[in-house]
C-alpha positions as CSV (number, residue, x, y, z in Angstrom):
1,M,19.1,3.6,-10.5
2,V,15.6,4.3,-11.9
3,I,14.5,1.5,-14.2
4,V,12.4,2.4,-17.1
5,K,10.2,-0.4,-18.4
6,T,9.2,-1.1,-22.0
7,A,5.5,-1.1,-23.1
8,R,5.8,-5.1,-23.4
9,E,7.3,-5.2,-19.8
10,I,4.6,-3.1,-18.5
11,S,2.1,-5.4,-20.2
12,T,3.7,-8.5,-18.6
13,M,3.8,-6.8,-15.2
14,M,0.0,-6.1,-15.3
15,D,-0.5,-9.9,-14.8
16,A,1.2,-9.8,-11.5
17,C,-0.5,-6.5,-10.5
18,R,-4.0,-8.1,-11.3
19,I,-3.3,-11.1,-9.2
20,S,-2.2,-8.8,-6.4
21,A,-5.3,-6.7,-6.7
22,N,-7.6,-9.8,-6.8
23,A,-5.7,-11.1,-3.7
24,L,-6.5,-7.9,-1.9
25,C,-10.2,-8.3,-2.7
26,V,-10.0,-11.9,-1.4
27,A,-8.6,-10.3,1.9
28,G,-11.5,-7.7,2.1
29,E,-14.0,-10.7,1.9
30,Y,-12.8,-12.0,5.1
31,V,-12.4,-8.8,7.1
32,K,-15.3,-9.6,9.5
33,P,-15.7,-9.8,13.2
34,G,-14.5,-13.0,14.7
35,V,-12.1,-13.7,11.8
36,T,-8.4,-14.0,12.6
37,T,-5.7,-12.1,10.8
38,W,-4.0,-15.5,10.3
39,E,-7.1,-16.8,8.5
40,I,-6.9,-13.7,6.2
41,D,-3.3,-14.3,5.4
42,R,-4.0,-18.1,4.6
43,R,-6.7,-17.1,2.2
44,V,-4.3,-14.6,0.4
45,R,-1.6,-17.1,0.1
46,E,-3.9,-19.7,-1.2
47,Y,-5.3,-17.4,-3.8
48,I,-1.8,-16.1,-5.0
49,E,-0.5,-19.7,-5.2
50,K,-3.3,-21.0,-7.2
51,Q,-2.7,-18.3,-9.8
52,G,0.8,-19.8,-10.1
53,A,2.3,-16.7,-8.5
54,T,4.4,-16.3,-5.5
55,P,3.5,-14.1,-2.6
56,S,6.0,-11.2,-2.6
57,F,6.2,-10.6,1.0
58,L,6.6,-14.2,2.2
59,D,10.2,-14.4,3.6
60,Y,11.1,-11.0,2.2
61,G,13.6,-9.8,4.7
62,G,12.4,-12.6,6.8
63,F,8.7,-11.4,7.1
64,P,6.7,-14.5,8.1
65,A,3.6,-14.2,6.1
66,S,1.9,-13.4,2.8
67,A,0.3,-10.2,3.7
68,C,0.8,-7.4,6.1
69,I,-2.4,-7.1,8.2
70,S,-2.3,-3.9,10.3
71,V,-5.2,-3.3,12.7
72,N,-6.2,0.2,14.2
73,N,-3.1,1.9,15.4
74,V,-0.7,-0.5,13.7
75,V,0.4,1.5,10.6
76,I,2.2,-1.1,8.3
77,H,3.8,-4.5,8.6
78,G,1.4,-6.1,10.9
79,I,2.1,-9.9,11.4
80,P,-0.9,-12.1,10.9
81,S,-1.6,-14.1,14.0
82,K,-4.1,-16.8,15.1
83,K,-4.5,-14.8,18.3
84,Q,-5.6,-11.6,16.7
85,V,-9.4,-11.8,16.3
86,L,-11.0,-9.0,14.5
87,K,-13.8,-7.3,16.2
88,E,-16.7,-4.8,15.2
89,G,-15.3,-1.4,14.5
90,D,-11.7,-2.3,13.7
91,I,-10.0,-0.8,10.7
92,V,-7.8,-3.3,9.0
93,S,-5.1,-2.4,6.5
94,V,-4.1,-5.2,4.2
95,D,-1.0,-5.0,2.1
96,V,-0.4,-7.7,-0.5
97,G,2.0,-8.3,-3.4
98,A,2.3,-11.1,-5.9
99,F,5.4,-12.0,-8.1
100,Y,4.5,-13.6,-11.5
101,N,6.4,-13.9,-14.7
102,G,9.4,-11.9,-13.4
103,F,7.4,-8.9,-11.9
104,H,5.8,-7.8,-8.7
105,G,2.4,-6.1,-8.2
106,D,2.0,-4.2,-4.8
107,N,-1.1,-2.7,-3.2
108,A,-2.9,-2.1,0.0
109,Y,-6.4,-1.1,1.2
110,T,-8.0,-0.3,4.6
111,F,-11.1,-2.3,5.3
112,P,-13.8,-1.4,7.9
113,C,-14.5,-4.5,10.0
114,G,-18.3,-4.2,10.3
115,K,-19.5,-0.8,11.3
116,V,-16.9,1.6,12.2
117,S,-16.9,5.1,13.9
118,E,-17.4,8.2,11.8
119,S,-14.0,9.3,12.8
120,A,-12.5,6.2,11.5
121,Q,-14.3,6.3,8.3
122,A,-13.3,9.9,7.8
123,L,-9.7,8.9,8.2
124,M,-9.9,6.1,5.7
125,D,-11.7,8.3,3.2
126,A,-9.1,11.0,3.4
127,T,-6.3,8.5,3.0
128,R,-8.0,6.9,0.0
129,I,-8.6,10.2,-1.6
130,S,-5.0,11.4,-0.8
131,L,-3.9,8.3,-2.9
132,E,-5.9,9.4,-5.8
133,K,-4.4,12.8,-5.5
134,G,-0.8,11.4,-5.5
135,I,-1.8,9.3,-8.7
136,E,-3.1,12.3,-10.3
137,A,0.2,14.1,-9.8
138,A,2.2,11.2,-11.4
139,L,2.4,12.8,-14.8
140,A,5.5,12.5,-17.2
141,G,7.7,15.5,-16.6
142,N,6.6,16.1,-13.0
143,R,8.9,15.2,-10.1
144,V,8.5,12.7,-7.3
145,G,8.0,15.8,-4.9
146,D,4.8,16.6,-6.9
147,I,3.4,13.3,-5.8
148,G,4.3,13.7,-2.2
149,N,3.1,17.4,-1.9
150,A,-0.2,16.3,-3.4
151,V,-0.7,13.7,-0.7
152,Q,0.6,15.8,2.0
153,T,-1.6,19.0,1.3
154,Y,-4.7,17.0,1.0
155,V,-4.1,15.1,4.3
156,E,-2.9,18.0,6.4
157,A,-5.7,20.3,5.3
158,R,-8.0,17.8,7.0
159,G,-6.1,17.6,10.3
160,Y,-4.2,14.3,9.6
161,S,-0.5,13.6,9.4
162,V,1.6,11.8,6.9
163,V,4.2,9.1,8.1
164,R,7.7,10.2,7.4
165,D,9.7,7.0,8.2
166,F,8.1,4.8,5.5
167,V,7.5,5.8,1.9
168,G,6.5,4.5,-1.5
169,H,8.8,3.1,-3.9
170,G,9.6,2.0,-7.5
171,V,8.4,-1.6,-8.2
172,G,9.1,-4.1,-11.0
173,A,11.4,-7.1,-11.2
174,K,12.3,-6.1,-7.6
175,L,9.8,-5.4,-5.1
176,H,11.5,-2.2,-4.0
177,E,13.3,-0.3,-6.7
178,D,14.4,3.3,-6.9
179,P,13.1,5.9,-6.6
180,S,11.7,6.4,-3.2
181,V,8.3,8.0,-3.3
182,P,7.7,10.0,-0.1
183,N,4.1,11.0,0.9
184,Y,5.3,14.4,1.8
185,G,7.6,17.1,0.2
186,R,7.8,20.1,-2.1
187,A,6.4,20.3,-5.5
188,G,9.0,20.5,-8.4
189,R,11.6,18.5,-6.3
190,G,13.2,15.0,-6.5
191,V,13.4,12.5,-9.3
192,R,11.8,13.5,-12.6
193,L,8.9,11.1,-13.7
194,L,9.7,9.4,-17.2
195,P,7.3,7.2,-19.3
196,G,7.8,3.8,-18.4
197,M,8.5,4.3,-14.8
198,T,6.4,2.0,-12.5
199,I,5.9,3.0,-8.9
200,A,3.8,2.2,-5.8
201,I,2.3,5.1,-4.2
202,E,1.1,4.4,-0.7
203,P,0.0,7.1,1.8
204,M,0.2,5.9,5.4
205,V,-1.9,8.5,7.3
206,C,-2.3,9.1,11.1
207,E,-5.2,10.3,13.0
208,G,-2.7,12.1,15.3
209,S,1.1,12.4,15.2
210,Y,3.0,11.1,12.3
211,E,5.6,9.6,14.6
212,V,5.9,5.8,14.5
213,E,7.8,2.9,16.3
214,V,8.7,-0.6,15.2
215,L,7.9,-3.1,18.0
216,E,10.2,-5.8,19.2
217,D,9.3,-8.3,16.5
218,E,11.2,-5.8,14.2
219,W,8.1,-5.5,11.8
220,T,5.0,-4.4,13.5
221,T,4.9,-0.5,13.1
222,V,2.5,1.5,15.3
223,T,1.6,5.2,16.1
224,V,3.4,6.4,19.0
225,D,0.3,8.1,20.4
226,G,-2.0,5.0,19.9
227,K,-4.4,6.7,17.4
228,L,-5.6,5.2,14.3
229,A,-3.8,4.9,11.0
230,A,-4.9,4.1,7.4
231,H,-2.9,2.8,4.4
232,Y,-3.9,2.7,0.8
233,E,-1.5,1.8,-2.1
234,N,-1.6,1.2,-5.9
235,T,1.1,0.3,-8.5
236,I,0.9,2.7,-11.3
237,A,2.7,3.2,-14.5
238,V,3.9,6.7,-15.7
239,T,2.8,6.9,-19.5
240,P,2.6,9.8,-21.9
241,D,-1.0,9.9,-21.6
242,G,-1.1,10.2,-17.9
243,P,-0.7,7.7,-15.0
244,K,-2.2,4.2,-15.4
245,I,-3.2,2.2,-12.2
246,L,-1.9,-1.4,-12.7
247,T,-3.3,-3.0,-9.6
248,V,-6.9,-3.4,-11.0
249,A,-8.9,-6.5,-10.0
250,G,-10.6,-8.5,-12.7
């Protein structure tokens, strides 16, 4: 069941989204050669808890950390580790959520670690812009398929592929709510977007095949061909005046 929020609820939810966005900025500050993914996760958790909030991902379904940190061919759900030391040229996708005053915020960004290759930068740029295209399509009266089609059309025109096995979602009092928001699909299909809906749009884009597999830890999701992947995400509200990004740092 799709949950439509009141203006007051969305205003309250913006605090959780702001904390989430700031936590993502904190993560980005530590994406440097020589830093472990465990250290980045520690800094994220420390920041979120100092705001009086709770990391949305910690213990969610058994996930053992506060942030998903996915490096290079890891698409999503990378588990932070003291053994994983970042190196020059890595691309690092960080997915962070915070729960505050009864609501979640959820966002992700792929950071370059030092200087990255032109091909890696092109993948990141295309994925980031595809998120912008998806958000632009999140208009009241449109359908979920319009979002997915906008993302897919942009991505595939540039020779990349969109992950099918994992999708965006509604977000609010629960981290994952209806509706599912695929990053692919046909325009004019799916759930109609109504003012007051809050959704997380999150393109996961692969340099090669869109096929992925989940490793034995039951979380880490990698590209089957070993090629790079990027991941960007914002929580947005559907409003009568157009989509409003809620995960804004400040």
